[in-house]
N, C-alpha and C positions, 0 to 999 in steps of 0.2 A: 296118100292124099289126105290132107288134113280135113277134119270135120269142123265145120263152123258151129258156133254156139247154138244158132237157131236150128240147124239140122240135128245137133245132139239132142235138143229138146224133142224133136219130132221122132227121131229114131229110137232114143232110149227114154222111154216114158217111165218115170219112177212111180211106183204104186203109192197109193195114199197111205198104206200101212207103214211105208218106210220114211215118209216125209218127216214124221215127228222125230225119229232117230237121227235122220240127217241134220235136222235143225239143231238138235242138241249137240251133235258132233261138230257142227260149224261154230256154235257158241263156245264149245270147249277149245277148239282150235284158235279162235280169236283171243280167248283168255290166255292161252299158252303163249301165243305170239306176243301179246302185250307184256307178259311177264318177262319174256326173253329180251325184248327191247329195253325194258327198265333195267334188267340185270346187266346187259351189255353197256349201257350208258354209265352205270355206277361202278363197274368193275375196275376201271383204271384208277380212280381217285380214292375210293373207300373200300378197297378189297379187304382191309383189316376188319372192317365192321360188317362186311357182307355175310349174312347167314343163309344157308341153303333154304330156298323156299319149298322145295319138294325133295323128298328122300325116297330112296328105293323102299318099296313096301309101305309108302305113306298111306294111311287109312283113307285120306281124302281122294288121292289119285286112284287107288285100287277100287274104291267104291264107284268113282266115276267111270273107270275103265270097265268094271263089271256091268255097270248099268248100260254102257254103250254096247258091250258085247251081247248082253241080253236083248237089247233093242235090235241089233243086227241079226241076231239069231232068229228073231221072230219074223224078220223080213224074208219072205220066200223067194222073191225075185227082185232084180235090180230095178231101180226107178228110172224111167226114160227121161226124167227132167233134171238130171244132175247138171248143175251149172259148171261149165267148162273152166271157170275161174278157180274152182277148187283145186285143180291140178296145177295151175300155172301161177296163181297169185300167192305171193308169200304170206299175205295176211291170212290166208286160209290154210296155211301149212303146205303150200305147193312144193313139190319135190322135183319137178321137171320130168317126171315119168309119164308114161302114156296114159290116156284117159282110162278111168276105171269103168270097166264094163261088166265085170262079174264080181261076185262076192269074194272070190278068192283074191282078185286084184285089190279090192278094198281092204281086205284083211292084211294083205301084204303091205299096202300103203300105210295102214294103221300101225302095223308093227314097226315100219320104218320111222314113222312119226314118234312112236313110243320110244324107239331106240335113240332117236336124236334127243328127245327130252331127257332120257336117262343119262345120255352122254353129257348133255349140258349140265345136268344136276351133278354128275360125277366130276365135271370140270370145276364147278364151284367148290365142291367139297375138297377136291385135290388142291385147288388154289388156297383154300383156308388152311388145309393141313400143311401145305408148303409154307404158308405164312407162319403158322404156329411152330413149325420146325425151325424156321429162321429165328423166331423169338427165343426158342429153346436154346439154339446155338448162342445167341447173344447173351442169354442169361448165364449160360455155362462160361462164356468168356468173362462176363462181369464177375461171376463167382470166383473165377481164377484170378482176376485182377484184384478183387477184394482180399483174397487170400494172400497175394503178394504184398498188398498194402498193409495188411495186419502183421505179416512177418516183418515188414520194414518198421512199423510202429513198435513192435516188440523189441527190435534191435535198437531203435532210438531210445526206448525206455531204459533198456539196460545200459546204453551209453550215457544217458543222463544220470542214471544212478551212480555209475562209476565217476562221472564228473562231479556230482554232488559230494560223494565221499572224499574225492581229492580236494574239492573246494573247502570242505570242513577241516580237512587237515591243514590246508594253507591258512585258514583263518586262525586255527589254534596256534600255528607257528607264528603268525603275525601278532597275535595277542602276547605270546611269550616275548617276541622281539620288542613290542611296544613297552611291555613292563620293564624289560632290561633297558630300553632307551630312556624311560622315565627315571629309573634309578641312576643311570649315567648322567642325565641332565641335572638331577638333583645334586649328585656328587660334583658335577661341574659348577653348579651354582654355588655350592658351599666352598669349593676351592676358589672360585672367583671372589666370593665375599671375603674370604680370608686374605686373598691377595689384595683386594681393594682396601681392606682395613690397614694392611701394612703399607700399601702404596700411597694412601692418602696422607700419611704423616708429613711428607715433604712439602706438598702444596699448602697444607694448613699452616705449618710453621712459617713458611715463606710469607703467607698473607698476614698472619698475626704479628710478625716481626718487621713488617714493612715500615719504613719511616714515614713521617708526616702525621697530620691530625685527621686525615680523612679515611682512616682504615675502617671505621665503623659504618661509614656511608657507602662502602663497597657493596654491590648487590650480592656478592658471594660470602659476605661476612657471617650472617646468621646461618645459611646452609652449611658453612664450614664448621661453625660451632656445633650444629646438630650432628654432623658427621663425626666430629671428634668425640662427642658423648656416646654415639652409637659404637664407635670403635672401642672406647673405654669399657663399655658394657660387654662387648664381645670378648675382649681380652680378659676381663675379670671372670667371664663364664668359662673361658678356656685357659685357666691359670697354669695348666700343665704344659702348655706349648712352649716352644723354645723362645727365649728372650722375652717372655710375656711380661715380666716385672719391668724390664727396661722400657718396653713400648707403653705399658700402663702409666709409668711415671711421665713419659714424654707427652702422652695425650692429656694427662691430668694438668701438666704445665700449660698446655695449649688452652684448655678450658679456663684455668685461672687467668691466663693472659687475656683471653677474650672478655671475661667479666670485668677485669680491671680496665680494659680499653673502653668498655661501655661506661663505667663510672667516670673515667677521665673525660670522655666526650660529653657526658651529661653535665659534669661540673663546669666544664668550659662554657657550655651553652647557658647555664644558670648565671655564671659570672658575667657573661655578655649581656644577659637580660637585666641583671642588677645594676650594671654600670650606667644605664640610661633611665632609671626609674624616676629621677627627680624632674626630668624634662617632659614627662608624659602625663596626660590626663587619665582619668579612671577608664574611660572607654578605649582610648588608644592603648593603654597598658594591657587591658583585657584582650584586645585583638592580637597584640604582639605576643602575649604569653600563649594564647591558643594556637597561633601559628607555630611557635616553638614546640608545643605539645604534639602537633601533627608530625613533626619531624622525629621527635624522640619516642613517640608511642611504641613503634615496633621493638626498639631496643629495650625500653623499660618493661614491656610485656614479656620479652624473653627473659629478662632478669627476674621478674616476679614469678614466672613459672619455675624457676630454680631457687626461689628465695626460701623454700622450706627444707632444702637439702642441707642437713647439718654437717655432712661430710665434705662440703666444699666451702669456699669463701663467699658464696652467693648471699647468705643472710646478712653478713657484714657489709658487703658491697651495696646491697639494697638499702640498708640503714644509712650508709654514708650518702647515697644519692638522695634519699628523702630528706636527710638533714641539710644537704646543700640546697634542695628545693625550698624547704621552709625558711632557710636563712635568706634566700633571695626574696621570698614573699614578705618576710618580716621587715626587711630593709625598706621596701616600698610602703608597706602598711603603717609602719611606725611614723613615717613622714606624712602619709596621706590621711590617715584616720583622724589624728588630732586636728589637723588643718581643716578637714571637712566638718568636724564637730564644732569647731570655733566659728566657722562660717554660718552654720545653722543657728548657733546661739545669737549671732549678731543679726540674723534675719527676723527674730521674734522677740517680743517683749514679755509674752506670756510664758511663764516657766513651764507650765504643763505642755504647751505646744512645742517648746524646745525639747523636752524629754520625749515627747511623742515622735518627733522627727529624728531624734538621736536613736531611738529604738528601731525605727524603720530603717535607718541607714545601716546600723551595725547588723541588723538581721539580714539585709541584702548583702552585706560584706561576707557574712558567714556562709550564706547560700552560694555566693560566687566562689568563695574559696573551696567549698566542697565540690562544686562542678569543675573548677580548674584542676583540683587534685585528681578527680575522676578522669579528666582529659589526659593526664599524664600517666596515672597508675591504674586506671580501669576500675576503680572502686572509690566510694566516698566514705569508707569506714576505715578505722585504724587509730591506734593510740597516738601516732604522730600527728594526724590531722586534728584530733581532739586537743592535744597540747598546743598546737599552732593556733587554733581558734580561741583557746583559753588566753593565749598571749594577746590576741586581738581584743577580746572582750575585757581584758585587764585595763586597757586604755580607756574604754568606756566606763568601767567601774570606778577608776580613779578620778574621772571627771564628774560622774553623776553622784556618787556617794557624798562627797563634801558639800555639794549644793543642797542635798536633802538634809544632811545633818545641821547645816546652818539655817535652814528654813524654820521660821517660828510661827507662821500663819497657818491656822487649822484648815482653812478653805484651800490654800495652795497645796498643803500636804495631802488633803483628800483628793484633789484633782490629780496630783502626781501618782497617788496610789491607784486611782481608777485607770490612769494611762498605763501603768505597769501591769495591772490585771488584764488589760486588753491584749498584752503581748505575752501573757503567761502561757505555759505549755497547755494545749487543749486537754480536757479531761478524757481519760481512757487511753491516751498515748503514752506508752512506756518508752524510756530512753533506748534508742537503738533498734526499735521495731521495724523501721523502714529507712531507706536511704535518705529521704528528706528529713526525717526525724533525727537521724544520726548527724546530718550536716548542721542541725540547729541545737544539738544537745548543749554545747558550750553557751550559746546565746540564752537558752531557757534557764540554764543554771545561774548565770550572772543576773538575768532579769529577776529570778526568784530571790537571789540574795539582796538585790537593790530594793525589791518590793518588801522584803522582810524589814529592811532598815526603814523604809518609808512608813510602814504600818506601825513599827515601834515608835518612830518619831511622832507619828500622828496621835497615837494613844497617849504618849507623854505630853504633847502640847494640848490635847483635849482635856487631860486631867488638870493641867495648869490653867486652862481656860475655865474649867469648872470652879477651881479654887479662887481664881482672881476675878472673873467676870460674873459668876453666878453666886458663889458663896461669899465673896468679898464685896458684893454690891452694897453701896450706900445711897439711899434715895436723896436726891437733891430737892431744893425747895420747889422748883417747877414741877418735878415729878410728883411731889407730895400734893401740891395743889391740884394737879390733874387727876390724881388718884381719888382725892376727896370729892371733886366734882363728879367723877365717874361713878363713885359709890352712891352719892346723893341721887344721881339720875337713875341708877338702878333701883334705889329704894323707893323713889317716887313713881317708878314705872313709866317715866317720860323718855322715849327713845330719841326725840328731837329730830333734827335734820340729819339725814344719812351722810351728808358731806362733812359734818362736824367732826373734828379729830377726837373730841371727847368720847364720842360714841364708839370709836375704834381703839380706844386706849387699852394698852396691855402692860402688865407689870414687866419691866425690863428683864429681870431674870427669866421669866417665862418665855419672853421673846427670844432671849439668847439660848435657852434650852431648846426651843423649837428649831432655831438656826443650827445648833450643834448636831442635833439628832438628824436633821436633813442632810448635812454634809458628810457625816461619818457613816451614813447608811450605805451598805454594800462596799465600803472601802476597807473594812477590817473583818476579822472572823466574827461569826455570830456571837460567840461567847464574849469576846472582847467588846463588841458593840453593845451587848446587853449590860455588861458591867459598867461601861461608860455612861450608858443611858440611866441606869439605876443610880449611879453616883451623882450625875447631874440633876436628876429629879429630886434626890434627897437633899442636895445642897439648895435647890430652888425652894423646896418646902420649908427648909430650915430658915432661909432668908425671909420667906413670907410670914412664917409664924413668929419670928423674933423681930427682925428689923422692920419689915413692912407693916405689920400690925401696930407696933409701937409708934412708928412715925405717923400713921394715919390717926391713931388715938391722940397723939400730941397735937396734931393739926386741928382736931375737933374738940380740944379741951374746952370745957365750959358748956358744951351741948349736952342736953339730956339723953340723946340717943347716940352718944359717941361709942359706947361699948357695943351697942347693936350694930352700928355701921362698921366698926372694926371687925366684928365677927363676920358680917356679910362680905367684907373685903377678903378676909382669909378664905372663906368658903369658895367664893367665885374664882379667886386666883389659884387656889389649889386644884380646883376642877379644870381650869385652863391649863395648868401645868401637867396634869395627868393626860389630857388630850394631846398636848405638845410632845409628850414622851412616846406617843405612838407614831411610827414612821409613816403610816398611811394617812395620818391626819396633818402632816407637816407640809410646808411649802418652802420654796427656795428663796424667799424674800430675805434680804439682809437686815441686820439689826443696826440701829443707830448707836 
């Protein structure tokens, strides 16, 4: 018969002395039950992290158990008020056993609870140990796997070492093979070069011996000439080869043939240009010759590159080509230059203007000839060009010099000298210093010669002027009367009207001295100019002291102051002559 909870309270009254122990026991049971529930909920998912909460012989559990035992031992009798839920409710550690009535039953129940707690703690420890054993097994397997991997790596390392050694051997063998291949290719190239040298003779001879006048215009002409020269150099470097002398002779013949073809082609072109010179103007001729230079320039350049080789006929061929060129130009210039100079002379009446335009024209001709020569031969220097320009300037010299020699007027000779000085070679430029200077060397040389003739002619005519116009002056009656009137006005101190000619009267030799010094200034050398000036001044003073003073004295014969006025005339006129001899004090006014 089951006992109800109320009847249990009535029948089994718990003494007050046991209530405190029972209350502590209930609290401990509740704590244990809560720990078990938490452990059961976390055991499935985090068993690896679960640590045992209680261990056998735990100081906390033993102290609690000892305290409970001491409390139970002090209880002398069972309490009649034990709650029936302690036996049945799992929250109180219920075991499903019968109700606790005695101390022995309680102790038995307590031992069962303690056993279950220990078993649960052992289960957690066993689970953790099992987990650690599994981890240990896994570590062992991983260690075994790592060992096998390490062994495989060692095997791979040894295999790679053997492969590296074999690769090094293959590379060494390849290097040896490549060296051998390079030597073989070099030998093959040398063999091909020799074969090409001997094999090129036929096509070269066929091209150079082809009929017609257009061989030099063939695109393969100049390359064939270069191949023939390279072949000749190769054969001369390998003179011990079989039939080397025969091949050298044939290639030399090919080179001579090519140079001769260039000369013949250039001479034909020059003859064609020279055949139409008379029908062309200067500009049209210039354009036509430049067009021919564009066609002949590559051939003449090839000829010039070989013009210094004395072992070939290139120097003679180049000289013949230049001679043909200059002959063509001379044919046109000898007809054009005199005609142009005559046209210029007909355009002007001033002889200085004619000479100025002549100089400008021949200077342009020399510059054009230098540029045309450079168009053909690549340079504007050379003895041939200098001789050619000398021939051109000879035409100018033969026309200019006779006109200068026949000229008798001092002022015209002075103007001609100034014109030639303007075209003289600039100071500081030496012949041949630059291309432009070398083009005009012949022009400057001829201009210098003509200038020298003009200055000599000017000095000669100036001396004749001094002797005839200054030293040989004879005062006329009108001049004597004007001189007397001028001297009397000076003596009386009466300047009169400034427009009166008497006030500006000047002794004619002084006037002519002033005019001569003005015109020869800067036209001749300084020493020559000083000599001419001194000679003219001396002649003027001689004329004043002798003829002028005597004429004035004769005109004033019978006057008491005739000697005084004659002396005043000589003094004033000599002073005017000294001033006229200074170039800075002169003017360009003409004398009557």
